[in-house]
C-alpha positions in Angstrom: 0.0 -0.1 0.0 1.0 3.1 -1.0 0.1 6.3 1.7 0.1 10.0 0.3 0.4 11.9 3.7 0.1 15.4 3.9 3.2 16.5 6.4 1.5 19.8 7.5 2.7 23.3 7.3 6.1 22.9 9.1 6.3 21.9 12.5 6.6 18.3 13.2 3.9 18.3 15.5 1.4 19.7 13.1 1.0 16.4 11.1 -2.1 14.2 11.8 -2.3 11.8 14.1 -2.7 9.4 11.4 -0.2 10.8 9.5 2.5 10.5 12.4 1.3 7.0 12.8 2.0 6.0 9.4 5.5 7.1 9.6 6.0 5.4 12.4 4.8 2.4 10.9 6.0 2.3 7.5 9.2 0.8 5.8 9.6 3.1 3.4 9.2 6.9 3.4 9.9 8.8 0.1 9.6 12.8 1.0 9.7 15.7 -0.7 12.9 17.0 0.7 13.2 21.0 -0.6 9.9 21.3 1.4 9.5 18.9 4.3 10.6 19.5 7.8 13.2 16.9 7.8 12.2 16.8 12.0 9.3 14.7 10.4 11.5 11.9 9.7 12.4 11.2 13.4 9.2 9.9 13.5 10.4 6.7 11.2 11.0 3.3 12.8 14.7 1.9 12.5 15.8 0.2 9.4 13.0 2.5 7.4 14.3 3.4 3.9 14.4 7.2 3.3 14.4 8.9 -0.1 14.4 12.1 -0.9 12.1 13.0 -4.1 13.7 16.3 -4.5 16.4 14.5 -6.3 14.6 11.8 -8.1 12.5 12.1 -11.2 8.5 10.9 -11.2 9.7 7.6 -12.9 12.3 6.8 -10.1 9.7 7.7 -7.2 7.6 5.1 -9.0 10.3 2.6 -9.4 10.7 2.9 -5.9 7.0 2.2 -4.8 7.0 -0.8 -7.4 10.2 -2.2 -5.9 8.2 -2.0 -2.3 5.1 -3.5 -3.4 7.3 -6.5 -5.1 8.4 -7.2 -1.7 5.5 -6.5 0.2 6.3 -3.2 2.2 4.6 -0.4 3.2 5.6 3.2 1.5 4.6 6.5 2.6 4.7 9.3 -0.1 5.5 12.2 2.3 4.2 15.7 0.8 4.4 19.0 2.5 1.3 21.0 3.9 -1.7 19.0 2.4 -0.8 17.3 -1.3 -3.8 18.5 -3.0 -2.7 21.9 -3.1 0.4 21.8 -5.8 1.2 18.4 -4.5 1.8 17.0 -8.0 -0.1 13.9 -6.9 -2.2 13.2 -9.7 0.1 11.7 -11.8 1.8 9.4 -9.6 -1.8 8.5 -8.9 -2.3 7.8 -12.2 0.5 5.8 -12.8 -0.1 3.7 -9.9 -3.6 3.0 -10.9 -2.0 1.7 -14.6 0.3 -0.4 -12.4 -2.8 -1.9 -10.1 -0.8 -0.6 -7.1 -3.1 0.2 -4.2 -2.9 3.7 -2.4 -5.0 6.0 -0.3 -4.7 9.7 0.3 -4.2 11.4 4.0 -5.1 15.1 4.3 -2.6 17.6 5.9 -2.7 21.0 7.5 -1.8 23.4 4.5 0.7 25.8 4.9 -2.1 28.6 4.0 -3.6 27.5 7.4 -0.3 27.7 9.0 0.0 31.4 7.7 -3.1 32.5 8.9 -2.2 31.3 12.4 1.0 32.9 12.0 -0.7 35.8 11.5 -3.3 35.5 14.3 -6.1 36.2 11.3 -9.1 35.2 10.3 -9.3 35.0 6.4 -13.3 35.5 6.1 -14.2 38.3 8.4 -17.8 39.7 8.0 -18.2 42.7 6.1 -14.3 42.1 4.8 -14.4 39.1 2.6 -16.2 35.8 2.7 -14.4 33.9 0.0 -10.2 32.9 -0.6 -8.6 32.8 -3.4 -5.3 30.2 -3.4 -3.1 30.9 -6.6 -0.1 31.5 -8.0 2.1 33.6 -10.3 2.9 31.8 -13.6 6.4 30.3 -13.5 7.3 27.3 -15.2 4.0 26.0 -14.8 1.9 27.9 -17.1 -1.5 29.7 -15.3 -4.8 30.0 -17.4 -5.0 33.9 -18.0 -8.7 33.6 -16.7 -7.1 32.6 -13.4 -4.1 35.3 -13.2 -4.0 37.5 -10.3 -4.6 40.3 -12.1 -8.4 38.5 -12.9 -8.8 37.4 -9.3 -7.8 40.7 -7.8 -10.9 42.2 -9.2 -13.1 40.6 -6.7 -11.2 42.1 -3.8 -11.0 39.3 -1.6 -8.8 37.4 0.5 -5.8 36.1 -1.6 -2.9 33.6 -0.9 -0.6 33.4 -3.4 2.3 30.3 -3.4 5.1 29.5 -5.1 5.3 33.7 -5.9 8.2 34.7 -3.7 10.6 35.5 -6.5 8.1 37.6 -8.6 6.9 39.9 -6.3 7.5 42.9 -8.6 5.0 41.1 -11.2 2.8 40.1 -7.8 2.5 43.7 -7.0 2.0 45.1 -10.6 -0.9 42.1 -11.3 -2.5 43.1 -7.9 -2.7 46.8 -8.4 -3.8 46.1 -12.5 -6.8 44.1 -10.8 -7.7 46.7 -8.2 -6.1 46.6 -5.4 -4.8 50.0 -4.0 -0.9 50.3 -3.6 -1.4 50.9 -0.1 -3.4 47.9 0.6 -2.8 45.6 3.1 -0.4 42.4 2.7 2.0 40.6 4.6 4.5 37.9 3.6 4.9 34.6 5.9 7.8 32.7 5.8 8.0 29.1 6.8 4.7 29.5 8.6 5.0 26.9 11.9 8.8 26.7 11.1 11.4 27.0 13.9 12.4 30.0 11.6 9.3 31.3 10.8 9.1 34.9 10.2 6.3 37.1 9.7 6.3 40.8 8.2 3.4 43.1 7.4 3.6 45.7 4.5 1.6 46.8 1.4 0.8 45.5 -2.0 3.0 48.2 -3.8 5.9 47.2 -1.2 5.6 43.2 -1.2 9.4 43.3 -3.5 11.0 45.5 -1.0 9.7 44.3 1.8 10.7 40.7 1.2 14.4 42.0 0.1 14.8 44.1 3.6 14.0 40.6 5.6 16.0 38.3 3.1 13.1 36.3 2.2 13.5 34.8 -1.4 11.6 31.5 -1.2 9.6 29.5 1.0 7.2 32.3 2.1 3.3 32.7 1.3 1.9 36.1 0.0 -1.4 37.2 2.0 -3.2 40.2 0.7 -6.5 41.8 1.4 -8.5 43.5 4.1 -8.8 40.8 6.8 -5.3 42.2 7.2 -6.9 45.5 8.2 -8.6 46.5 11.5 -12.4 47.2 10.4 -15.0 44.2 9.9 -18.8 43.4 11.0 -19.3 41.6 14.1 -20.3 37.6 13.5 -24.0 37.3 13.7 -23.4 33.8 15.1 -23.0 35.0 18.7 -25.0 38.3 18.5 -27.3 38.6 21.5 -29.9 39.5 19.1 -29.8 37.0 16.7 -31.7 33.8 17.2 -29.9 30.4 16.3 -31.4 26.4 16.5 -29.7 26.6 20.1 -30.3 29.8 21.3 -32.9 32.4 21.4 -32.1 36.2 20.8 -32.0 38.5 23.9 -34.8 41.3 23.5 
């Protein structure tokens, strides 16, 4: 069996209980070494074979899985955050389907959740934004024009931008062309929940300058939107004048 496991946002104790148990029991771990906290490998049992997929091709990863299956060994494929976001798991699963190899997907805590925690922020503030756009700038992997940051920015909602720390000049331009004001609040969260986590606040127009000043060049999320400001409406759920299934409104 192949277990695709979300490693969580960084801190070794933010992996799920199921993910930690699988790491402790498995015979082989293939982990995304460029992104996964190596402290997670301390869960591995003595004798576990460990492979760093940052140094491997897709075909080499699948070969390790095939060999493990031929020997009736369990494999954990350890991906950063939650593998459903920019995890490149579909191509692995399709090849495993072709080979008739069984697998399962164990969700993890995404780094975008870790970034909100680092900021002590709520993405969906009443009266500010009730939607979160998770996206990236186009790079070696293209982005459809209808999904460009410029197009999403027109909605003026909360935005979480992955894989774009090296393109912050372009990110700022796209955001402002889409409608964000130059002084709209923004933040950069470097390695959310890791021991070396760094959180810096800035504006849409100063993203690149802020990253340079703080020596942030990769492994960071860009957060943009009014949720980083001070104004919002109180939740109706806990409003004394609002009746719910469990509580009558106060007079």
